[in-house]
C-alpha positions as CSV (number, residue, x, y, z in Angstrom):
1,M,-8.6,14.2,27.5
2,P,-9.6,15.6,24.1
3,R,-12.8,17.6,23.9
4,P,-15.8,15.3,23.6
5,L,-17.4,15.4,20.2
6,W,-20.7,13.7,21.2
7,A,-22.4,12.5,24.3
8,G,-25.0,9.8,24.6
9,A,-25.2,6.2,25.6
10,I,-24.5,2.6,24.4
11,S,-27.7,0.7,24.2
12,F,-26.9,-3.0,24.8
13,G,-30.2,-4.9,25.3
14,L,-31.5,-3.6,28.5
15,V,-28.2,-2.2,29.5
16,T,-27.5,1.6,29.0
17,I,-23.9,2.9,29.3
18,P,-23.5,6.6,29.3
19,V,-20.5,7.5,27.1
20,K,-18.7,10.4,25.3
21,I,-17.1,10.2,21.9
22,V,-13.6,11.5,21.7
23,S,-11.4,11.4,18.6
24,A,-9.0,8.4,18.5
25,T,-6.6,10.2,16.1
26,E,-4.8,13.5,15.9
27,D,-4.3,15.7,12.8
28,H,-0.6,16.5,12.4
29,D,-0.9,17.9,8.9
30,V,0.6,21.2,8.0
31,H,-2.3,23.6,7.2
32,F,-1.9,26.7,5.0
33,H,-3.8,30.0,4.8
34,R,-4.7,31.6,1.5
35,V,-2.9,34.9,1.4
36,H,-2.5,37.9,-0.9
37,L,1.1,37.4,-2.1
38,A,1.7,41.2,-2.4
39,D,1.3,41.9,1.3
40,M,0.6,38.5,2.9
41,G,-2.9,39.6,3.9
42,R,-5.4,36.7,4.6
43,V,-7.8,35.9,1.8
44,R,-11.0,34.5,3.2
45,T,-14.1,32.9,1.7
46,R,-17.0,35.3,1.6
47,K,-20.5,33.9,2.1
48,V,-22.7,35.8,-0.4
49,C,-26.4,35.3,-1.1
50,E,-26.7,34.7,-4.8
51,L,-30.1,36.5,-4.9
52,D,-29.3,39.9,-3.4
53,G,-25.5,39.8,-3.5
54,E,-25.2,40.6,0.2
55,V,-22.6,39.0,2.5
56,V,-24.3,37.0,5.2
57,S,-23.1,36.1,8.7
58,Q,-23.0,32.6,10.1
59,D,-26.1,33.0,12.2
60,E,-28.1,33.8,9.1
61,I,-27.1,30.6,7.3
62,G,-29.1,27.4,7.6
63,K,-29.7,24.1,5.9
64,G,-31.9,23.8,2.8
65,Y,-32.9,20.9,0.5
66,E,-33.7,21.5,-3.1
67,V,-36.9,19.5,-3.8
68,S,-37.2,21.0,-7.3
69,K,-35.5,23.6,-9.5
70,D,-37.7,26.4,-8.0
71,A,-38.4,25.1,-4.5
72,T,-36.1,24.7,-1.5
73,V,-37.2,23.5,1.9
74,A,-35.4,24.8,5.0
75,V,-34.5,22.3,7.8
76,T,-33.4,23.5,11.2
77,D,-30.9,21.9,13.6
78,E,-33.7,21.6,16.2
79,E,-35.9,19.6,13.7
80,L,-33.0,17.3,13.0
81,E,-32.3,16.8,16.8
82,Q,-36.0,16.0,17.4
83,M,-36.4,13.4,14.7
84,P,-38.1,10.2,16.0
85,L,-35.0,8.1,15.6
86,P,-34.0,5.4,18.2
87,T,-30.3,6.1,17.5
88,A,-30.5,9.9,17.9
89,K,-28.8,9.8,21.2
90,A,-27.7,6.2,21.5
91,I,-25.2,3.8,20.0
92,E,-27.5,0.9,19.6
93,I,-25.8,-2.5,19.3
94,V,-27.8,-4.6,16.8
95,A,-25.6,-7.6,16.3
96,F,-22.3,-9.4,17.0
97,V,-20.1,-10.8,14.2
98,D,-16.6,-12.4,13.8
99,A,-14.0,-9.7,13.4
100,D,-12.6,-11.5,10.3
101,S,-15.9,-11.1,8.5
102,I,-15.6,-7.3,8.4
103,D,-14.2,-5.9,5.1
104,P,-11.6,-3.2,6.0
105,V,-12.7,-1.1,3.1
106,R,-15.9,-0.4,5.0
107,I,-14.2,1.0,8.1
108,S,-13.9,4.8,8.1
109,D,-13.1,7.2,11.1
110,S,-12.2,5.8,14.5
111,Y,-13.2,7.2,18.0
112,Y,-12.7,6.2,21.6
113,L,-15.8,5.8,23.8
114,A,-15.1,7.2,27.3
115,V,-17.3,6.6,30.3
116,D,-19.6,9.5,31.1
117,G,-19.8,9.5,35.0
118,Q,-19.2,6.9,37.6
119,V,-22.5,5.1,36.9
120,A,-21.1,4.0,33.5
121,V,-18.0,2.3,34.8
122,K,-19.5,-1.1,35.7
123,P,-21.6,-1.7,32.5
124,Y,-18.7,-0.3,30.4
125,T,-16.4,-2.9,31.9
126,L,-19.0,-5.6,31.4
127,L,-19.3,-4.9,27.7
128,R,-15.5,-4.7,27.3
129,K,-14.9,-8.0,29.0
130,A,-17.7,-9.7,26.9
131,L,-16.1,-8.4,23.7
132,E,-12.6,-9.5,24.8
133,R,-13.7,-13.1,25.7
134,S,-16.0,-13.7,22.7
135,S,-13.4,-12.6,20.1
136,K,-16.2,-10.9,18.3
137,V,-17.0,-7.3,17.4
138,A,-20.4,-5.5,17.9
139,V,-22.2,-3.9,15.1
140,A,-24.2,-0.8,16.1
141,K,-26.3,2.0,14.6
142,F,-26.0,5.6,15.7
143,A,-27.0,9.1,14.4
144,W,-24.4,11.8,14.1
145,H,-23.8,14.9,12.0
146,G,-27.2,14.8,10.3
147,R,-27.3,11.1,9.3
148,E,-27.6,7.6,10.7
149,R,-24.4,5.6,10.6
150,L,-23.3,2.1,10.9
151,G,-20.6,1.5,13.5
152,L,-18.3,-1.2,14.8
153,L,-17.3,-1.6,18.5
154,R,-14.1,-3.4,19.4
155,I,-11.5,-3.3,22.2
156,R,-8.1,-1.6,22.1
157,E,-5.9,-1.7,25.2
158,G,-8.9,-1.7,27.6
159,A,-10.9,1.0,25.8
160,I,-13.9,0.6,23.6
161,V,-13.3,1.9,20.1
162,L,-16.1,3.0,17.8
163,H,-15.3,2.7,14.0
164,S,-17.7,4.5,11.7
165,M,-18.5,2.2,8.8
166,K,-19.8,2.6,5.2
167,W,-23.2,1.1,4.4
168,P,-23.1,-1.9,2.1
169,D,-24.4,0.2,-0.9
170,E,-21.6,2.8,-0.4
171,V,-18.8,0.4,-1.3
172,R,-18.1,0.1,-5.0
173,D,-17.9,-3.3,-6.7
174,P,-14.2,-4.0,-7.3
175,Q,-15.0,-6.2,-10.3
176,E,-15.3,-3.1,-12.5
177,L,-11.8,-2.0,-11.6
178,A,-10.0,-5.4,-11.6
179,P,-7.4,-5.8,-14.3
180,K,-7.6,-8.4,-17.0
181,A,-6.4,-11.9,-16.3
182,V,-2.7,-12.5,-16.9
183,E,-0.4,-15.5,-16.4
184,V,2.0,-15.3,-13.5
185,G,4.7,-18.0,-13.1
186,E,5.3,-20.0,-9.9
187,E,8.9,-18.6,-9.8
188,E,7.5,-15.1,-9.7
189,I,5.1,-15.9,-6.9
190,E,7.8,-17.6,-4.9
191,Q,10.1,-14.7,-5.3
192,A,7.3,-12.2,-4.3
193,L,6.6,-14.4,-1.2
194,Q,10.3,-14.4,-0.3
195,L,10.4,-10.6,-0.6
196,A,7.3,-10.3,1.7
197,D,9.0,-12.6,4.2
198,R,12.1,-10.4,4.2
199,M,10.0,-7.3,4.7
200,T,7.9,-8.6,7.5
201,I,8.1,-6.5,10.7
202,E,6.5,-6.8,14.2
203,D,4.7,-3.4,14.3
204,L,4.3,-0.1,12.5
205,S,5.5,2.2,15.3
206,G,8.8,3.1,13.5
207,F,7.1,4.8,10.6
208,R,7.2,8.6,10.3
209,D,5.6,11.2,8.1
210,E,8.6,12.2,6.1
211,Y,6.7,14.6,3.8
212,R,5.4,16.6,6.8
213,Q,9.0,16.7,8.3
214,A,10.4,18.0,4.9
215,L,7.6,20.5,4.7
216,E,8.3,21.8,8.2
217,D,12.0,22.1,7.4
218,I,11.1,24.3,4.4
219,I,8.9,26.5,6.5
220,A,11.5,26.8,9.2
221,A,14.2,27.7,6.6
222,K,12.0,30.4,5.0
223,A,11.1,31.8,8.3
224,D,14.7,32.1,9.3
225,G,15.9,33.4,5.9
226,K,18.0,30.4,5.3
227,P,18.6,28.5,2.1
228,L,16.0,25.8,1.4
229,P,17.1,22.2,2.0
230,S,18.5,20.5,-1.1
231,P,16.4,17.7,-2.7
232,A,17.3,14.1,-1.9
233,E,20.0,12.6,-4.1
234,G,19.1,9.9,-6.6
235,E,17.4,10.0,-9.9
236,E,13.6,9.4,-9.7
237,K,12.1,6.6,-11.8
238,K,10.5,8.0,-14.9
239,A,6.8,7.8,-14.9
240,G,5.4,4.9,-16.9
241,E,8.8,3.1,-17.1
242,V,8.5,-0.6,-17.7
243,V,10.8,-2.7,-15.6
244,D,11.8,-6.4,-15.7
245,L,9.6,-8.0,-13.0
246,M,12.0,-10.8,-12.2
247,A,15.0,-8.5,-12.1
248,A,13.1,-6.1,-9.8
249,L,12.0,-8.9,-7.5
250,N,15.5,-10.3,-7.2
251,A,17.0,-6.9,-6.6
252,S,14.3,-6.2,-4.0
253,V,15.0,-9.4,-2.1
254,K,18.7,-8.7,-2.1
255,A,18.2,-5.1,-0.8
256,A,15.7,-6.3,1.9
257,K,18.2,-8.9,3.0
258,E,21.0,-6.4,3.2
259,S,18.9,-3.9,5.1
260,R,18.0,-6.5,7.7
261,G,21.7,-7.3,8.2
262,K,21.5,-10.9,7.3
263,E,24.4,-12.7,5.6
264,H,23.8,-14.6,2.4
265,D,23.7,-18.3,3.2
266,G,23.4,-19.6,-0.3
267,Q,20.0,-21.0,0.2
268,D,17.9,-18.1,-1.2
269,A,16.3,-18.8,-4.5
270,T,17.0,-16.6,-7.5
271,V,14.9,-16.6,-10.6
272,H,16.6,-17.0,-14.0
273,E,14.9,-16.9,-17.4
274,M,14.6,-20.4,-18.9
275,R,15.5,-20.5,-22.6
276,P,14.9,-23.5,-24.9
277,A,18.0,-25.3,-26.1
278,K,18.9,-25.2,-29.8
279,N,17.9,-28.2,-31.9
280,T,21.0,-30.3,-32.7
281,G,19.3,-33.2,-34.3
282,G,19.8,-35.4,-31.2
283,R,23.6,-35.0,-31.2
284,A,25.5,-33.0,-28.6
285,A,27.5,-30.1,-30.0
286,P,31.3,-30.5,-29.4
287,A,33.0,-27.9,-27.2
288,K,34.8,-25.2,-29.1
289,K,38.1,-25.9,-27.4
290,K,37.8,-29.6,-28.2
291,A,36.9,-28.9,-31.8
292,A,39.8,-26.6,-32.2
293,S,42.2,-29.2,-30.8
294,S,40.8,-31.9,-33.0
295,K,41.1,-29.6,-36.1
296,F,44.7,-28.8,-35.2
297,A,45.6,-32.5,-34.7
298,T,44.0,-33.4,-38.1
299,A,46.0,-30.7,-39.8
300,K,49.2,-31.9,-38.2
301,N,48.6,-35.5,-39.2
302,T,47.8,-34.4,-42.7
303,T,51.1,-32.4,-43.0
304,A,53.1,-35.4,-41.6
305,S,51.5,-37.8,-44.1
306,A,52.2,-35.5,-47.0
307,S,55.9,-35.1,-46.0
308,S,56.3,-38.9,-45.8
309,R,54.8,-39.4,-49.2
310,A,57.1,-36.8,-50.6
311,K,60.2,-38.6,-49.2
312,K,59.1,-41.9,-50.6
313,S,58.5,-40.4,-54.0
314,T,62.0,-38.8,-54.0
315,G,63.6,-42.1,-53.1
316,K,61.9,-44.0,-55.9
317,K,63.0,-41.4,-58.5
318,A,66.6,-41.6,-57.3
319,A,66.6,-45.4,-57.6
320,A,65.2,-45.3,-61.1
321,K,67.9,-42.8,-62.2
322,K,70.6,-45.0,-60.8
323,R,69.4,-48.1,-62.8
324,T,69.3,-46.1,-66.0
325,A,72.8,-44.9,-65.5
326,S,74.1,-48.5,-65.0
């Protein structure tokens, strides 16, 4: 079990459940030291008093609050621990709410609550079963790291989870960040829904931190004196490039469908730009091929008529010459 971060109790009406807080997550980030590039020596942060310029040790450093420009009040850890606060050593459940009523934006860090001794097993199990059957979550208050916090208790695979939450006044109003209203066509919405349907998965267990893996490959290559891994092939999209939304949605749906290994059944909708037809005065424009054939036929008939008239004219002239000769 990870090292406990806090020990206290859950206060649930008249029920007290001794618990320990342990982290529900692990930090897998790659951490760097600051070093002197000339000799790789560590460069550390020196804690220096700005009045006398002397470097001070950790045991000489305490907390101070600046009440005015020239006055600072010192507050010790013992004074903070002895504050007359009901939640100082307890996670006090103050209400129960529907899980859907909690805005995910307000949820911060997550912790597991582990039983602290055999005496806590039965009341811990009681609270867990009550939360499971009610389909609700418990809202609690607790003090930790020098401040009182709002918490959320829920169940995850048989364990009680404590989510640290933001207070209502700590969440910014999204209205000041929302974009201006813009018209979106039904075809665009339907295409986006189709893309979402193609990309729907059962769980997130298959995702991996590719950036951390690439960073570890670089560190391993440098440590072994090997060439650095080459960058991934493919040209990156230029920042700020404007794309055709419909074309991007159609291409995304197609790519998602191919990645899922599904054959095209001819039933998937595609979005095409609708252009108004040209005004033809209420008459349908003839096809080019038909118009060309008609033109050719007219020219042929005209030539034939001219030839016939020429033959008749020649015949009349010959007859008149013959009468004159007689």
